[in-house]
ZADO-22344 format. One record per residue (C-alpha): residue in one letter; x, y, z. Coordinates in steps of 0.5 Angstrom, whole numbers, plus 500, padded with zeros to 3 digits. Last residue first. Example, Ala and Ser with C-alpha at 12.3 -4.5 7.8 and 13.67 -1.06 7.14 Angstrom:
2
<r r="S" u="527" v="498" w="514"/>
<r r="A" u="525" v="491" w="516"/>
//
This chain:
520
<r r="T" u="459" v="512" w="473"/>
<r r="A" u="460" v="507" w="479"/>
<r r="F" u="465" v="503" w="476"/>
<r r="S" u="469" v="509" w="474"/>
<r r="R" u="469" v="512" w="482"/>
<r r="V" u="471" v="505" w="484"/>
<r r="S" u="477" v="505" w="479"/>
<r r="L" u="479" v="512" w="481"/>
<r r="Q" u="480" v="510" w="489"/>
<r r="H" u="487" v="508" w="487"/>
<r r="F" u="489" v="514" w="483"/>
<r r="S" u="494" v="518" w="487"/>
<r r="H" u="500" v="514" w="490"/>
<r r="A" u="501" v="509" w="484"/>
<r r="Q" u="501" v="515" w="478"/>
<r r="R" u="506" v="520" w="479"/>
<r r="H" u="510" v="518" w="485"/>
<r r="A" u="510" v="511" w="483"/>
<r r="F" u="511" v="512" w="476"/>
<r r="A" u="517" v="517" w="477"/>
<r r="L" u="520" v="511" w="482"/>
<r r="G" u="519" v="505" w="476"/>
<r r="N" u="522" v="510" w="471"/>
<r r="Q" u="528" v="511" w="476"/>
<r r="A" u="529" v="504" w="476"/>
<r r="I" u="528" v="503" w="469"/>
<r r="V" u="534" v="508" w="468"/>
<r r="K" u="538" v="505" w="473"/>
<r r="A" u="538" v="499" w="470"/>
<r r="E" u="540" v="502" w="463"/>
<r r="A" u="546" v="505" w="466"/>
<r r="D" u="547" v="498" w="469"/>
<r r="H" u="547" v="494" w="463"/>
<r r="S" u="552" v="488" w="465"/>
<r r="I" u="548" v="487" w="472"/>
<r r="L" u="541" v="488" w="469"/>
<r r="W" u="542" v="483" w="463"/>
<r r="L" u="546" v="478" w="469"/>
<r r="L" u="539" v="479" w="473"/>
<r r="R" u="535" v="478" w="467"/>
<r r="D" u="539" v="471" w="465"/>
<r r="V" u="538" v="469" w="473"/>
<r r="L" u="531" v="470" w="473"/>
<r r="D" u="529" v="466" w="466"/>
<r r="S" u="526" v="460" w="469"/>
<r r="L" u="523" v="464" w="475"/>
<r r="D" u="517" v="459" w="474"/>
<r r="Y" u="512" v="465" w="473"/>
<r r="S" u="517" v="468" w="468"/>
<r r="V" u="520" v="475" w="469"/>
<r r="P" u="518" v="482" w="467"/>
<r r="V" u="523" v="488" w="468"/>
<r r="F" u="520" v="494" w="471"/>
<r r="H" u="518" v="501" w="469"/>
<r r="V" u="520" v="501" w="462"/>
<r r="W" u="523" v="494" w="460"/>
<r r="P" u="515" v="492" w="461"/>
<r r="Q" u="510" v="498" w="462"/>
<r r="L" u="506" v="499" w="468"/>
<r r="M" u="500" v="501" w="466"/>
<r r="N" u="497" v="495" w="469"/>
<r r="L" u="499" v="498" w="476"/>
<r r="P" u="494" v="504" w="475"/>
<r r="S" u="489" v="500" w="475"/>
<r r="M" u="489" v="493" w="478"/>
<r r="V" u="492" v="487" w="476"/>
<r r="Q" u="488" v="480" w="476"/>
<r r="W" u="492" v="475" w="479"/>
<r r="P" u="495" v="469" w="475"/>
<r r="Q" u="502" v="471" w="475"/>
<r r="D" u="508" v="473" w="471"/>
<r r="P" u="514" v="475" w="475"/>
<r r="I" u="515" v="482" w="477"/>
<r r="L" u="522" v="484" w="477"/>
<r r="V" u="523" v="491" w="480"/>
<r r="V" u="529" v="496" w="479"/>
<r r="S" u="531" v="500" w="485"/>
<r r="G" u="529" v="507" w="487"/>
<r r="L" u="525" v="504" w="493"/>
<r r="F" u="518" v="507" w="491"/>
<r r="L" u="517" v="502" w="486"/>
<r r="Q" u="517" v="496" w="492"/>
<r r="W" u="511" v="500" w="496"/>
<r r="S" u="505" v="498" w="492"/>
<r r="L" u="509" v="492" w="490"/>
<r r="R" u="509" v="489" w="497"/>
<r r="D" u="502" v="487" w="495"/>
<r r="A" u="504" v="481" w="491"/>
<r r="A" u="498" v="477" w="489"/>
<r r="S" u="495" v="471" w="493"/>
<r r="N" u="497" v="467" w="498"/>
<r r="G" u="504" v="469" w="496"/>
<r r="E" u="506" v="473" w="490"/>
<r r="M" u="513" v="475" w="489"/>
<r r="A" u="515" v="482" w="487"/>
<r r="I" u="522" v="482" w="486"/>
<r r="Q" u="527" v="487" w="488"/>
<r r="Y" u="534" v="489" w="485"/>
<r r="K" u="539" v="495" w="486"/>
<r r="Y" u="540" v="493" w="494"/>
<r r="Q" u="541" v="498" w="500"/>
<r r="G" u="534" v="500" w="499"/>
<r r="F" u="532" v="494" w="502"/>
<r r="A" u="535" v="496" w="509"/>
<r r="L" u="529" v="502" w="509"/>
<r r="P" u="524" v="496" w="509"/>
<r r="E" u="526" v="493" w="516"/>
<r r="M" u="529" v="486" w="514"/>
<r r="R" u="526" v="480" w="518"/>
<r r="P" u="531" v="474" w="520"/>
<r r="A" u="534" v="469" w="516"/>
<r r="F" u="532" v="462" w="513"/>
<r r="L" u="535" v="459" w="508"/>
<r r="K" u="542" v="457" w="511"/>
<r r="E" u="542" v="450" w="508"/>
<r r="D" u="541" v="447" w="515"/>
<r r="Q" u="535" v="451" w="516"/>
<r r="L" u="532" v="449" w="509"/>
<r r="F" u="534" v="442" w="511"/>
<r r="M" u="531" v="442" w="518"/>
<r r="E" u="524" v="446" w="515"/>
<r r="L" u="524" v="440" w="510"/>
<r r="S" u="524" v="435" w="515"/>
<r r="A" u="519" v="438" w="519"/>
<r r="E" u="514" v="439" w="514"/>
<r r="M" u="512" v="446" w="514"/>
<r r="P" u="508" v="449" w="520"/>
<r r="P" u="502" v="452" w="519"/>
<r r="L" u="502" v="460" w="518"/>
<r r="L" u="501" v="465" w="523"/>
<r r="S" u="507" v="464" w="527"/>
<r r="S" u="512" v="466" w="521"/>
<r r="A" u="519" v="465" w="520"/>
<r r="V" u="523" v="469" w="515"/>
<r r="F" u="525" v="465" w="508"/>
<r r="R" u="531" v="467" w="504"/>
<r r="A" u="532" v="470" w="498"/>
<r r="D" u="539" v="474" w="496"/>
<r r="I" u="541" v="473" w="489"/>
<r r="F" u="547" v="475" w="486"/>
<r r="P" u="551" v="469" w="489"/>
<r r="V" u="547" v="464" w="485"/>
<r r="F" u="547" v="457" w="488"/>
<r r="R" u="543" v="457" w="495"/>
<r r="S" u="539" v="464" w="492"/>
<r r="L" u="536" v="459" w="487"/>
<r r="W" u="533" v="455" w="493"/>
<r r="V" u="529" v="461" w="495"/>
<r r="L" u="527" v="463" w="489"/>
<r r="R" u="524" v="456" w="487"/>
<r r="G" u="520" v="455" w="494"/>
<r r="R" u="517" v="462" w="493"/>
<r r="P" u="514" v="460" w="487"/>
<r r="L" u="511" v="454" w="489"/>
<r r="Q" u="512" v="447" w="485"/>
<r r="L" u="519" v="447" w="488"/>
<r r="W" u="516" v="446" w="495"/>
<r r="T" u="511" v="441" w="494"/>
<r r="T" u="514" v="434" w="494"/>
<r r="F" u="519" v="436" w="499"/>
<r r="N" u="514" v="438" w="504"/>
<r r="W" u="510" v="445" w="504"/>
<r r="V" u="502" v="445" w="504"/>
<r r="P" u="500" v="452" w="505"/>
<r r="W" u="493" v="451" w="503"/>
<r r="R" u="489" v="452" w="497"/>
<r r="V" u="481" v="449" w="497"/>
<r r="Q" u="478" v="444" w="494"/>
<r r="G" u="470" v="443" w="495"/>
<r r="P" u="468" v="444" w="488"/>
<r r="P" u="474" v="443" w="483"/>
<r r="L" u="480" v="448" w="484"/>
<r r="R" u="482" v="455" w="480"/>
<r r="V" u="488" v="458" w="483"/>
<r r="C" u="494" v="454" w="480"/>
<r r="E" u="489" v="450" w="475"/>
<r r="E" u="489" v="457" w="471"/>
<r r="M" u="496" v="457" w="470"/>
<r r="A" u="495" v="450" w="466"/>
<r r="A" u="490" v="454" w="462"/>
<r r="G" u="495" v="460" w="461"/>
<r r="D" u="500" v="455" w="458"/>
<r r="K" u="508" v="457" w="458"/>
<r r="A" u="509" v="459" w="465"/>
<r r="A" u="504" v="454" w="468"/>
<r r="R" u="507" v="448" w="465"/>
<r r="A" u="514" v="450" w="469"/>
<r r="A" u="510" v="451" w="475"/>
<r r="K" u="506" v="445" w="476"/>
<r r="C" u="499" v="446" w="479"/>
<r r="D" u="494" v="440" w="479"/>
<r r="K" u="495" v="439" w="487"/>
<r r="A" u="494" v="447" w="488"/>
<r r="W" u="499" v="449" w="494"/>
<r r="L" u="498" v="456" w="497"/>
<r r="N" u="505" v="460" w="497"/>
<r r="S" u="505" v="463" w="504"/>
<r r="Y" u="513" v="461" w="506"/>
<r r="T" u="514" v="467" w="509"/>
<r r="G" u="518" v="473" w="506"/>
<r r="R" u="525" v="476" w="505"/>
<r r="W" u="528" v="478" w="498"/>
<r r="I" u="534" v="482" w="495"/>
<r r="L" u="536" v="481" w="488"/>
<r r="V" u="544" v="483" w="488"/>
<r r="A" u="548" v="489" w="485"/>
<r r="E" u="549" v="492" w="491"/>
<r r="R" u="548" v="500" w="492"/>
<r r="D" u="553" v="505" w="492"/>
<r r="E" u="552" v="507" w="485"/>
<r r="W" u="544" v="508" w="486"/>
<r r="K" u="545" v="512" w="492"/>
<r r="F" u="542" v="510" w="498"/>
<r r="K" u="539" v="514" w="503"/>
<r r="E" u="535" v="519" w="499"/>
<r r="T" u="531" v="512" w="496"/>
<r r="A" u="531" v="509" w="502"/>
<r r="F" u="528" v="515" w="505"/>
<r r="M" u="522" v="515" w="500"/>
<r r="G" u="521" v="507" w="501"/>
<r r="E" u="520" v="509" w="508"/>
<r r="N" u="515" v="514" w="506"/>
<r r="L" u="511" v="509" w="503"/>
<r r="T" u="510" v="505" w="509"/>
<r r="R" u="508" v="511" w="513"/>
<r r="Q" u="503" v="513" w="508"/>
<r r="C" u="500" v="506" w="508"/>
<r r="Q" u="500" v="506" w="516"/>
<r r="A" u="496" v="513" w="515"/>
<r r="P" u="491" v="510" w="511"/>
<r r="H" u="490" v="504" w="515"/>
<r r="L" u="492" v="498" w="511"/>
<r r="Q" u="488" v="493" w="507"/>
<r r="W" u="487" v="498" w="503"/>
<r r="E" u="494" v="497" w="501"/>
<r r="A" u="492" v="492" w="496"/>
<r r="P" u="489" v="497" w="492"/>
<r r="L" u="482" v="494" w="489"/>
<r r="A" u="481" v="488" w="484"/>
<r r="V" u="474" v="488" w="480"/>
<r r="T" u="472" v="481" w="480"/>
<r r="A" u="468" v="477" w="475"/>
<r r="T" u="474" v="471" w="475"/>
<r r="W" u="478" v="469" w="470"/>
<r r="R" u="484" v="473" w="471"/>
<r r="T" u="484" v="472" w="478"/>
<r r="G" u="482" v="477" w="484"/>
<r r="V" u="485" v="480" w="489"/>
<r r="R" u="483" v="485" w="494"/>
<r r="T" u="476" v="484" w="492"/>
<r r="F" u="470" v="488" w="489"/>
<r r="V" u="465" v="482" w="487"/>
<r r="P" u="462" v="483" w="480"/>
<r r="A" u="454" v="481" w="481"/>
<r r="E" u="452" v="480" w="474"/>
<r r="P" u="458" v="475" w="474"/>
<r r="F" u="454" v="471" w="479"/>
<r r="P" u="458" v="464" w="480"/>
<r r="N" u="464" v="467" w="482"/>
<r r="E" u="471" v="464" w="483"/>
<r r="V" u="478" v="465" w="486"/>
<r r="T" u="477" v="471" w="490"/>
<r r="E" u="483" v="473" w="494"/>
<r r="D" u="485" v="475" w="501"/>
<r r="A" u="478" v="475" w="504"/>
<r r="A" u="474" v="481" w="505"/>
<r r="S" u="469" v="479" w="499"/>
<r r="L" u="466" v="486" w="497"/>
<r r="I" u="459" v="486" w="493"/>
<r r="F" u="457" v="493" w="490"/>
<r r="D" u="451" v="498" w="491"/>
<r r="L" u="451" v="505" w="488"/>
<r r="A" u="448" v="512" w="489"/>
<r r="P" u="453" v="517" w="486"/>
<r r="L" u="460" v="518" w="489"/>
<r r="P" u="462" v="524" w="493"/>
<r r="N" u="469" v="528" w="491"/>
<r r="T" u="473" v="529" w="498"/>
<r r="S" u="469" v="527" w="504"/>
<r r="Q" u="466" v="521" w="500"/>
<r r="I" u="472" v="519" w="498"/>
<r r="V" u="476" v="519" w="504"/>
<r r="K" u="470" v="516" w="508"/>
<r r="L" u="470" v="510" w="502"/>
<r r="A" u="477" v="508" w="504"/>
<r r="L" u="475" v="508" w="511"/>
<r r="L" u="470" v="503" w="509"/>
<r r="V" u="475" v="499" w="505"/>
<r r="A" u="480" v="499" w="511"/>
<r r="R" u="474" v="496" w="515"/>
<r r="L" u="472" v="491" w="510"/>
<r r="Y" u="480" v="489" w="510"/>
<r r="S" u="480" v="488" w="517"/>
<r r="C" u="475" v="483" w="518"/>
<r r="D" u="479" v="478" w="521"/>
<r r="F" u="478" v="471" w="520"/>
<r r="E" u="473" v="466" w="524"/>
<r r="H" u="467" v="467" w="519"/>
<r r="C" u="468" v="474" w="516"/>
<r r="A" u="463" v="478" w="511"/>
<r r="H" u="456" v="476" w="516"/>
<r r="S" u="459" v="477" w="523"/>
<r r="E" u="462" v="483" w="520"/>
<r r="S" u="455" v="486" w="519"/>
<r r="C" u="453" v="488" w="511"/>
<r r="S" u="455" v="495" w="510"/>
<r r="T" u="452" v="503" w="509"/>
<r r="V" u="455" v="509" w="507"/>
<r r="T" u="452" v="516" w="507"/>
<r r="G" u="452" v="521" w="502"/>
<r r="N" u="445" v="523" w="502"/>
<r r="E" u="444" v="519" w="496"/>
<r r="H" u="446" v="512" w="499"/>
<r r="V" u="453" v="509" w="498"/>
<r r="S" u="451" v="501" w="499"/>
<r r="L" u="456" v="495" w="501"/>
<r r="L" u="453" v="488" w="501"/>
<r r="C" u="458" v="483" w="503"/>
<r r="G" u="459" v="477" w="500"/>
<r r="R" u="461" v="472" w="505"/>
<r r="A" u="468" v="469" w="507"/>
<r r="A" u="469" v="463" w="510"/>
<r r="H" u="474" v="460" w="516"/>
<r r="G" u="473" v="453" w="519"/>
<r r="K" u="480" v="450" w="517"/>
<r r="G" u="479" v="452" w="510"/>
<r r="L" u="477" v="458" w="506"/>
<r r="D" u="471" v="456" w="504"/>
<r r="W" u="468" v="462" w="499"/>
<r r="L" u="460" v="464" w="500"/>
<r r="L" u="456" v="468" w="495"/>
<r r="K" u="449" v="469" w="498"/>
<r r="P" u="450" v="476" w="499"/>
<r r="G" u="452" v="478" w="492"/>
<r r="D" u="445" v="474" w="489"/>
<r r="K" u="439" v="479" w="491"/>
<r r="R" u="443" v="486" w="492"/>
<r r="I" u="448" v="485" w="486"/>
<r r="S" u="443" v="481" w="482"/>
<r r="D" u="438" v="486" w="482"/>
<r r="S" u="443" v="492" w="480"/>
<r r="Q" u="446" v="488" w="474"/>
<r r="P" u="453" v="488" w="473"/>
<r r="R" u="455" v="487" w="466"/>
<r r="L" u="463" v="486" w="467"/>
<r r="A" u="468" v="484" w="461"/>
<r r="Q" u="469" v="492" w="460"/>
<r r="L" u="471" v="493" w="467"/>
<r r="D" u="479" v="492" w="466"/>
<r r="S" u="480" v="494" w="459"/>
<r r="S" u="475" v="501" w="461"/>
<r r="I" u="480" v="502" w="467"/>
<r r="S" u="486" v="502" w="463"/>
<r r="E" u="484" v="506" w="458"/>
<r r="R" u="481" v="511" w="463"/>
<r r="L" u="488" v="511" w="466"/>
<r r="F" u="492" v="512" w="459"/>
<r r="A" u="487" v="518" w="458"/>
<r r="D" u="488" v="521" w="464"/>
<r r="M" u="481" v="523" w="467"/>
<r r="P" u="478" v="530" w="467"/>
<r r="L" u="480" v="534" w="473"/>
<r r="L" u="475" v="534" w="479"/>
<r r="T" u="478" v="527" w="482"/>
<r r="K" u="485" v="529" w="481"/>
<r r="R" u="484" v="535" w="485"/>
<r r="S" u="481" v="531" w="491"/>
<r r="Y" u="486" v="525" w="490"/>
<r r="V" u="492" v="530" w="491"/>
<r r="P" u="489" v="534" w="496"/>
<r r="F" u="488" v="527" w="501"/>
<r r="C" u="490" v="529" w="508"/>
<r r="C" u="486" v="535" w="510"/>
<r r="E" u="479" v="533" w="508"/>
<r r="A" u="480" v="525" w="510"/>
<r r="F" u="483" v="528" w="517"/>
<r r="E" u="477" v="533" w="518"/>
<r r="T" u="472" v="528" w="517"/>
<r r="W" u="476" v="522" w="521"/>
<r r="I" u="478" v="526" w="527"/>
<r r="Q" u="471" v="527" w="530"/>
<r r="N" u="469" v="520" w="528"/>
<r r="E" u="475" v="517" w="532"/>
<r r="Q" u="473" v="521" w="538"/>
<r r="P" u="479" v="526" w="541"/>
<r r="R" u="482" v="524" w="547"/>
<r r="L" u="480" v="528" w="553"/>
<r r="A" u="475" v="522" w="556"/>
<r r="Q" u="481" v="518" w="556"/>
<r r="D" u="483" v="521" w="562"/>
<r r="R" u="491" v="520" w="562"/>
<r r="C" u="492" v="527" w="559"/>
<r r="H" u="490" v="530" w="566"/>
<r r="S" u="497" v="528" w="568"/>
<r r="E" u="500" v="533" w="563"/>
<r r="A" u="504" v="529" w="557"/>
<r r="P" u="511" v="530" w="555"/>
<r r="E" u="508" v="532" w="550"/>
<r r="C" u="502" v="536" w="550"/>
<r r="C" u="495" v="535" w="552"/>
<r r="E" u="490" v="541" w="551"/>
<r r="C" u="484" v="537" w="548"/>
<r r="N" u="479" v="541" w="546"/>
<r r="D" u="481" v="543" w="539"/>
<r r="S" u="483" v="535" w="537"/>
<r r="W" u="487" v="533" w="531"/>
<r r="I" u="494" v="535" w="532"/>
<r r="L" u="496" v="534" w="539"/>
<r r="P" u="490" v="529" w="540"/>
<r r="S" u="494" v="524" w="536"/>
<r r="D" u="490" v="519" w="532"/>
<r r="P" u="491" v="522" w="525"/>
<r r="V" u="498" v="520" w="526"/>
<r r="S" u="501" v="519" w="519"/>
<r r="C" u="497" v="525" w="516"/>
<r r="A" u="499" v="530" w="522"/>
<r r="W" u="506" v="528" w="521"/>
<r r="A" u="506" v="529" w="513"/>
<r r="W" u="503" v="536" w="514"/>
<r r="V" u="508" v="538" w="520"/>
<r r="A" u="514" v="536" w="515"/>
<r r="L" u="510" v="540" w="510"/>
<r r="P" u="511" v="546" w="514"/>
<r r="Q" u="518" v="546" w="515"/>
<r r="A" u="521" v="550" w="521"/>
<r r="L" u="514" v="549" w="525"/>
<r r="L" u="517" v="542" w="525"/>
<r r="A" u="523" v="543" w="528"/>
<r r="E" u="520" v="548" w="533"/>
<r r="Y" u="516" v="542" w="535"/>
<r r="A" u="522" v="538" w="536"/>
<r r="Y" u="526" v="543" w="540"/>
<r r="S" u="520" v="544" w="544"/>
<r r="H" u="520" v="537" w="546"/>
<r r="R" u="528" v="537" w="548"/>
<r r="M" u="527" v="543" w="552"/>
<r r="L" u="522" v="540" w="556"/>
<r r="S" u="526" v="534" w="557"/>
<r r="A" u="532" v="538" w="559"/>
<r r="A" u="528" v="542" w="564"/>
<r r="E" u="525" v="536" w="567"/>
<r r="E" u="533" v="534" w="569"/>
<r r="Q" u="534" v="541" w="571"/>
<r r="L" u="529" v="542" w="576"/>
<r r="G" u="531" v="549" w="578"/>
<r r="T" u="524" v="552" w="580"/>
<r r="A" u="524" v="558" w="575"/>
<r r="Q" u="527" v="553" w="570"/>
<r r="V" u="521" v="548" w="571"/>
<r r="E" u="516" v="555" w="571"/>
<r r="A" u="519" v="557" w="564"/>
<r r="L" u="519" v="550" w="561"/>
<r r="L" u="512" v="549" w="563"/>
<r r="G" u="510" v="556" w="559"/>
<r r="R" u="515" v="553" w="553"/>
<r r="I" u="511" v="547" w="553"/>
<r r="R" u="504" v="551" w="552"/>
<r r="G" u="507" v="555" w="547"/>
<r r="L" u="509" v="549" w="543"/>
<r r="K" u="502" v="546" w="544"/>
<r r="I" u="499" v="553" w="541"/>
<r r="E" u="504" v="553" w="535"/>
<r r="V" u="502" v="545" w="533"/>
<r r="R" u="495" v="547" w="534"/>
<r r="G" u="496" v="553" w="529"/>
<r r="E" u="500" v="549" w="524"/>
<r r="I" u="494" v="544" w="523"/>
<r r="A" u="489" v="550" w="523"/>
<r r="N" u="493" v="553" w="518"/>
<r r="F" u="494" v="546" w="514"/>
<r r="C" u="486" v="546" w="514"/>
<r r="K" u="485" v="553" w="511"/>
<r r="R" u="490" v="552" w="506"/>
<r r="H" u="486" v="545" w="504"/>
<r r="R" u="480" v="548" w="503"/>
<r r="E" u="483" v="554" w="499"/>
<r r="T" u="485" v="549" w="495"/>
<r r="L" u="492" v="547" w="494"/>
<r r="P" u="496" v="550" w="488"/>
<r r="Y" u="499" v="545" w="483"/>
<r r="C" u="507" v="543" w="482"/>
<r r="C" u="507" v="541" w="489"/>
<r r="L" u="502" v="535" w="491"/>
<r r="Q" u="503" v="531" w="484"/>
<r r="E" u="510" v="532" w="484"/>
<r r="T" u="511" v="529" w="491"/>
<r r="A" u="513" v="532" w="497"/>
<r r="W" u="513" v="527" w="503"/>
<r r="S" u="521" v="527" w="502"/>
<r r="G" u="527" v="522" w="501"/>
<r r="I" u="528" v="524" w="493"/>
<r r="W" u="522" v="528" w="490"/>
<r r="C" u="527" v="534" w="488"/>
<r r="G" u="532" v="529" w="485"/>
<r r="P" u="527" v="528" w="480"/>
<r r="D" u="529" v="535" w="477"/>
<r r="E" u="523" v="536" w="472"/>
<r r="E" u="525" v="543" w="469"/>
<r r="V" u="519" v="546" w="470"/>
<r r="C" u="516" v="543" w="476"/>
<r r="C" u="522" v="542" w="480"/>
<r r="R" u="527" v="547" w="478"/>
<r r="H" u="522" v="552" w="477"/>
<r r="F" u="517" v="551" w="483"/>
<r r="S" u="523" v="551" w="488"/>
<r r="R" u="527" v="546" w="492"/>
<r r="D" u="532" v="548" w="496"/>
<r r="S" u="527" v="548" w="502"/>
<r r="N" u="525" v="553" w="507"/>
<r r="Y" u="518" v="554" w="504"/>
<r r="W" u="518" v="551" w="497"/>
<r r="C" u="513" v="545" w="498"/>
<r r="L" u="509" v="549" w="503"/>
<r r="G" u="507" v="554" w="497"/>
<r r="N" u="504" v="549" w="493"/>
<r r="G" u="504" v="551" w="485"/>
<r r="P" u="507" v="558" w="484"/>
<r r="E" u="512" v="562" w="488"/>
<r r="D" u="511" v="567" w="493"/>
<r r="M" u="517" v="566" w="498"/>
//
């Protein structure tokens, strides 16, 4: 079928360019890796060639399975034949839906089935496939993976930036006055005491004229804690450099969960989470994930939207999470909800003090997650429970026993299960709520409390009562907000749909652009 846009989206599908891109039927994008930004624009020649290469490899593997199947059937090995037939059906189903092939390839970039030209392994694995030397090397995979899997980002970086996004990014960056000498000289001196012997140091990352990227050592950036965020940012830079390379620049990264102070405003710190009062540039929280892991997380939200219709969902606010809020001595939730200076005290501490998860009968109702869980004890349309965590210091034993007795602990929930409910809430933990990056894809109304954290573009383009419902920092108006949503179900559904549309059109494709704007 020769239709405009990305022809892979219309092949063997009930979608069409006219229905999805002209009439803008939102049902086109429910429960699918397909999005408006991917499907309504033609692929570049490079991406068409890349897809053809992926599809060709799958066809070769299917051919090998069929050859093995013929040999096994000829010898009368029925059990082995049945296994091979199941594998062949799976690959035939993939080839019948080209977009599924691409989605799968971009979700499992380490699969030799897809990314290796010289590995002949197929599923079920042949005996020689156990030889690790035959598996493709990471560097070999990454160049092609990055060039293949980000067609939307590739297109957007070459087009004039959306006016609203440009305004949003400019607002984020206008207070910064970066000086290259300070970035190189002062930035690596930055040190953040994370408590319990953990510390983060300013890490200098450089993009060079020839397009290569260099970084400080992990031993410098991360003392006694996992350096996965630095690795994730370096992977993201590989994606950027493989599609539309950045100009030469230097910048400082904090690999810690959050950056709450920076004495060198001329050396802005790129960070997973910054505060409203710190010279930081907030990067996408989901960059802590491998890009393929991030894609799988978003897919789960999309499938939840398909599986659970709005009318069939429970009118309940659902939340599960750990007791990860960090306590600051002078932070009082009710006061912080009304006064910006008081809220600053919740994250900015005197020298030598650090925030730490101190959970006891004195502190727990000053912490947002504690307030939410306690509300659910009395409000039937709030289902908020703690889940156990071996990664956090234990809360006070008497408090934990009390919460267990009140049935305020519960097992973890799979992301798909959240789609059974109409309302979600983006609760801060030890820093900003990173789950917001996938909650918007669930098709539920997302309630977002006020917070002391810097919100990165494009999420600060979200409009209250259009894409989400605002809530006070101390949750004092949460019940009223939910009562309104329950009694205005049609309006609530529109807010949920607007949030979902925003996620598809904005949040999934603009993340790297803030880095590019800083560079230019």
